[in-house]
N, C-alpha and C positions, 0 to 999 in steps of 0.2 A: 740626350737631346735637350737643347735649351730653346726656349721660346724667345726670340728676339722681337722687339717691337717693330711693327711695320709702319713706316712713315710714307704717307702719300705725297706725291708731288702736287703742285698747284694745278697742273694739267689734269691729273687724275681726280682731284677734288672738284674741279670745274665740270667734270663729266656728270656730276649729280644734277646739274642744271639741265642736262639733256634727257633725263629720265622722263618717260611718258606717264606722268602722274594720272592723267585722265584715263589712260589705258589700264593702269593698276586699279583705279577706282572702279572702272567698268567690269574688270575681271573678278573682283572680289565677290565671293558668295555672301559675305557679311553685309548687313545694312550699314551704310556709312552716310552720315550727313556732315557737311562742313559748315560751320557757323562762324560769323564774325564776332567781334567783341561786343556788339549790340544784341547778340543772340539771334541774329537773323540768318536763316538758312540761305547759303550762297551756292551750294552745290550738293549733289547727292548721287548715289548710284541707283541702279534699277532695283536692287534688293531692298533699299530703303523705301522706294516708291511702292513696291509690293507690300511691304509691312504696313505702311501708312494708308494703303488703298487710295493713292493719289497719282496724278500724272505730274511730270516734272514742272510744267508751267505753273500748276496750282501750288506746288510745294515751295518753289523758290520765292524768297522774300517774305516767307512766313516766319513768325517767331517760334524758335525752338521750344519755348515754354508752353506754347499752345498744346503740344502733344503730351504734356504731363499733368493734365487737369486732375487726374485721380491720385496724384502724389501729394502727401501732406506738405504744407508750406515750408516748414523748417528743412525738409529734405530737398525740396525744389530749390531753396535758397543755396544749399550746398552745391547742387548741380550748376546753378548760375555762377556761383563764385569760382568753381573749377574752370569754367569756360573763360571767365573774365581775368582771373588772376593766375592762371597757368597751373592749377593743381591737377591731380589725376584722381578719378573716382571710378571704381568698379562696383556695381550694385545690381541686385535683382530688383526690378521695379515694374511699375505699370505704365503703359503707354496708351494714349487714346488716339485712335485712328480718325481720319477725316469723317468717316461715317458714324463715329461715336462708339465704336467697338473698343473695349478695353482689353489689351493684350499684356500678358506677362512676358517681360523681356530681360535679357542680360544687357546692361548698359555699361559702356566704358567711355569716359570722357578724358581726353588727353589734349592738352594745348600743344600745338605744333609751333615750334619757334622757327622763324624765318628771318 
């Protein structure tokens, strides 16, 4: 048996535009925050709200950096650069909730190209 490459038609590729990304975000058990290039939170799911002990209205338009006050500056700079420049980082780190509680988390930063 040989594996032949599968080539998608333009029609099949355009179906990606029809995926319900908000539904996927809502269904994920993992905390997800979407930030823009200015590191401002523009979307999140309920798991992220639970982790941060915030409601959605309070979280949106906040700086992503705000939640990493317990992280040393050189490491925080790596996180910022990954968001801005498109790198990818996986790290065990500390996150500060809205109430000031420090939580140990597994962080993954990935720039989504669109």
